[in-house]
Each structure stands twice: as structure tokens, then as C-alpha cells.
N, C-alpha and C positions, 0 to 999 in steps of 0.2 A: 261499738263493742264496749261493754262494761267489764272493768278489770278490777279485781281486789288484789292489792299487793300486801302480803303478810310480812311486815318487817320494814321499818323506815330508817334503817342503818344505811351504810354506804351503798350497798348493791342495790337494795330496794328502792332508795331515793333516785339512783342513777337510772334504773328502768322506769320508775314512775315518771321522772322527767323526759325520757325518750318517748314513752308511750302517750303522755298528755301532749307534747309538741307535735305528735303525729296524728292527733285527733281522737285517741281513744278517751272514754270516760273513766276515770281512775280514782279509786278510793284506796287510801292507805290506812292499814291497821297497825299501830305501833303501841306496845304495852308499856314502854319505858316512860315515865311521866315527864322527864327532863327533856327526852328527845321529842315528845309530843308537843311540849310547850314551844321548843325551838321551831318546829315545823309550823305550828299554829302561827306563830308572830313572824317568821322569817321566810316561809315558803321553801320550795326546793331550790337550792343554789348550788351550782356546779362550777368549779374552778380548775384550772390546769389545762390539760389537752382538750377538754370539751367544758365549755363555759355557757352559762346561761342562768336564768331566774324564771321560775314558773310558780303559778299559785298552786295550791294542794287542797284536797277535800280529805279531811280525816275521819275514818270510820270510828264508831263507838260499838264496842263490843256489847251485845245484848240489844241495841237498837235495831228495830226491823228495818230492812230496806229491800229493794227490788233485787231478785237473784242476778248473779254474775255469770257472764260467759267464760270468763278465764280467772283462775285463782293463780297468782305468781308467788311462790313461796320463797322467801328471802330472809328467814330467820335462821339462827344457829341450828345446825342439824338436830341437836338434841331436844329442841323446842318444837319440832314439827308437829308431832301428834297433837300437843297441847294448843298450838294455833289453830290447826284444822278444826279441832273441837268447838273452839270459840266462835267460829264463822259458819259452822255447819247448817244453821238455819238459813242462810243466805245463798244457797247453791240449789240448782235444779239437776235433773238426770242428764242434761246436756253440758253442765259446767265441766270445763276441761282444766286440768291442773299441770302446772309447769313448776318444777323445782329449780331455783337459781343456785343450787348447791354442789354443782359439779358431779352430779351422779352419786354423791355419797349416801344419799337417803332414797334413791329410786326404788330398790326392793321394798323398803318400808312403805313408801307412797303407794306402790301398786298394791300391796296388802290392804292399805286403809281405803282407798277409793276405787281400785280396780285397774288392771293393766291397760284396758281400752281407753281409760280417760286420763291417763297421767304419762308425763314424760319429764326430761330433764335437760337443763342447758349445761354445757361446759364453758364457763365463762374465762376467757383468758384476758382478764382485766384487772388493773391495779387500781384501787380506789380506797379511801379511807375518810372517816369523818375528821375534818380539821377542828382545831380548837374554836369553840363558838358555833359550830354547827354545819357550815358548808361542807360539801363532799369535794375533795380533791381528787381528781382523776390523773393519774400519773400516765396510764397508758390504757387504751381500749382497742387491744390487737385484733380480737375476733370473737365471736360467740358461735357455739355449735349447738344445734338441737338434736338430740338423740330421738330418732323415730323408731318406734316399736313396730312389731309385726301388724301390719294392717292400718297403719297411721293414716288418719284422714280426719283431721280436726280443722274445720274452719277457722276457729278462734285461734289456734296455735299457728296457722298459715298466715293469718293477719297479723299476729304478733311478730313473725319473721319479717313480713314486708315493712312494717313500721319501723322496727329496730335496724333493718338493714340500709335505711336511709341515711344513717349515720356511722353505724358500726358494721364491718363485714359479718355476715352471717352464713352458715352453711349447714346442710343437712347430714347427719350421720346415721347410716343404717346397718343393721346385721352385725358382722364380725368387726366392721370398722367402728361401730358404735361401742361395742365392748371394749375394744383395743383403746378407743379414745378416752373412756372414762378411766381405764387402768392406768394409761399414761399420765393422766392428769393427777390421779391419786399418788402415783409413785413419787412425783415431783412436789405437789403442793402439800403432802403430808410431811415430807422431810423439811422444806423450806419453812413451812409453818412452825414446826416444833423446834428446830434449831434456832430461828430467830426469836422464839418466845423464851427459850432457855437462856440464850446469850444475852437477851434484851438489846440486840443490835439489829439494824435493817440489813438487807442482803447486800447493799452497796459497799458495807464495811467488812461484812463476813468474807466475801469473795476475794478480798485483798489479804485475808489471813490464810496462810497455807494450810494450817491445822484444821480450820473450820472448813475450807474448801475440800479438804481430804475426807473430813467426816460427811459432808454432804454427798460427795461422789459415792462413798461406801454405802451410805444409807439408801441411796437411789438405786445403786445396783442391787443391793439386797431386796428392795421393794419390787423390783422389775422381775427378780426371779420368783419371789412369792406370788405375784399377780400373773405369772406364765407369759412374761414379756421377754421378747429377745433384747440382747445387749444393745445399748445405744451410745454412740459417740457425742450426743447432743450435750450442751453446756446446761446443767440443771438451773443455774441462776438465769439464764437467758429464757429457758422454758417456763420458769416460774413467774415471769411477768414482773413481779415486784422488784423494786430496785431501791429508791430512796424511802418509799413508805414500807411501814411494818405490815406483814401479813396479818389477817384477822385473829389468829390464835391470841396473839399478844394483847390485843384489844379486849377480846372476850375474857381473858384471864384477868386483866386489871379492872374491868367493868363489872363482871359477874362472878368471878372465881370459878368459872366453869368453862371448858373448852370443847372442841369437837374432837378431841384426841381418840375417842372410842371409835369413831367413824372414819378416822384416818390411820394413824399407826396401829390402833387397837385391830382394825379390820385387816390390816396387812399382817399383823402378827397370827391372827387366826387363819388367814389363808396360808401362811408359811408353815404353820403347824400340820396343815393338810398335806402339804408337800414334803414335810420333814426337812424344812430349809432352816439353816442357822442364820439367825438375824441379830447379830450382836449389836449394831448401832441401833436398829429400829427398837429393839426390846429396851434397850437403855433410854432412848428417848422417850418412850412411852412411860416408863417408870418414873423418870425424872419430871415429866410434865404432870403426872398424877400426884407426885410429892408437892408440886407447886400449887396445885388445885386445892390440896389438903392444908396449905399454909406451912408445910414443914420445910419448904425450900423457897427462897426468894429469887426471882429471876435476875441474872447477872453473873458476876464472876463466881460467886460461890456454886451456883447451879451448874455453870459451865464446868468448873473443875469436877463436880460430882458426876456429870456426864462422862467426862473423859475417865474418871476412875472406874466407872461402871462398865464402860466399854472394854476397858483393859482387863478388868475382872472377868467379864463373861467370856472373853476371848481366851483367857488362861484356863478358864474351867471347861470351855467347849460347850456352853449352853447353847440350847436351841431357842 
């Protein structure tokens, strides 16, 4: 099986390693020149709960290659369309697309390539790029593949078989798939944004009663907006990340842009459809946008501003 992995960051590198060690032919496409150089010289290196070193084949955008059986998309959500455009000459009508973006871009992906050729993973994995380039894997709890109506992709099933040799994998279908994506969004949007604002990892925030209260409230708001029932689960446990910072902080520092439109932004849009009051989610979204614009810096100042906006919105009763 020939696989193109779009994105050589933590998640893309992790899956590239798993696929290569499982016998797949993998080509990684990475646009960041520093990351490309590290991968070229150092290869795929995993540390932590999963360890190993593997070689890598780096793809060159614009250089003709044989078509791929599978495209695994592991770029920031806002970069999906552009990444697919760059590799569009290397696909054929049987190429299957899997998003490793927790379902955040699945509707967009279906519009781009068609619902019968695309699906998404829900990755309950905590991994990040360590200083110098290796991928530190804190936990690889499980991966779920969302199966749409009439799902029957040999490439996707082969992908699942390879990954399941190391990481637990299961299939989600129908209402279970919809609920799985929404459950992941409710938690990941909240933990991502709050850690980015506070500039602290979850292991520190969960010891702070004020931060824990904000996380609990934001998750409850998200669940209502997404049509989910109340849950007594611990958001920090469900979020998977602990010592490691979630990806939003890294994207903000590296690119000045985040996936907030696909996370808190989508929750706000769904909340408006239900006329749901989302005091914490609304404040999280606006503070992250201020950080993207360079008007706020992550850390104590942004954290105080978040608290101020939550209190102000609650006082005004804003939706």
C-alpha cells in the first residue's frame, strides 16, 4: 500500500512511523523547511511510551510520483484544502482520504473529495515535537476510525490492521460516530484553548481550582451546544494530554494561527443554532483570536483577560 502523509509534525510522524514499520510504502509531505531538514537528516524518531527510529521518504510538491492508495491528512485543520491541492496530481479515482484531525474537517473533506472516498480518525493520543525534532509520545490510548454509510475501503481497512498492531483501533459507525466526534470536540476544544491561553500544560491546570472550574464549565457548555448529554467524566482525563501541551499552543507559537475556528468557533456556531448561552466558550474563542492577532500574549495577562471576559459576559447575559 502506498500512503502519502500530509504533515510531518507530531501526529503525521507518529502515523508515518507506525505505517512504515507495518510494511506500508510511506511518503511524507512537509512544507516547513526546518522540519523537512530535521526529518531528512534524523528520520522518524519516537520517544516516550512508543520508541523507535525509522528512515523516511520525503515527497517534493510538484515532483511527479506514482499515485497513492491512501492520503493521511495530518496538517492543521485550516491548512487542509491547500495541502490537498498541492498533492492533487498524485491521486487516482480509488485514492482514499483519512483525516487525522479528530473529525474537525470531515465535512470540508467530504466536500473536497467526496463522501465515499473520505473519513476521519479520532486520535486519543498525546504527542508533540521535542526540542531538536524527535516526537515525544506521552500516551497512545486509542484510535477510532469513523465509518460513513457504505464504508468499504480496502486501503482504510489495511491502515487499521497495521495501526492496531501497536495502538488499539476500533470502528465507529452511525450515531456512535457522530457522538464520538462531538465528544472529542467538546473536550479537545476546551483543553486546547485553555492551555494555550494560560501557557501551562494540563498537569498544572488541573491542580488549580479556578482553571479546573473553567474547564468543567466550558465542557458543559460545549456538550449542550453539540447536543450531547451531561457527562461526569473528567475532561483532563478524557483530553489525554497531561505533561505535554496540546497542539494549539505549538501552532500559535510556530505559525501565529490555530485551529480555533474549527474548535471553539464551530461550538459557538452550533450553540447559536440552539440559542445556547456559551459564556466560557465565547470568551475562550475571542481571547485566542486576540493572541493570533498579536494583541495578547499567552500567559498571565491572557489568563486574567479570559477571566474578565467570562465575568463580563455572564453579567450581560450574552449568548
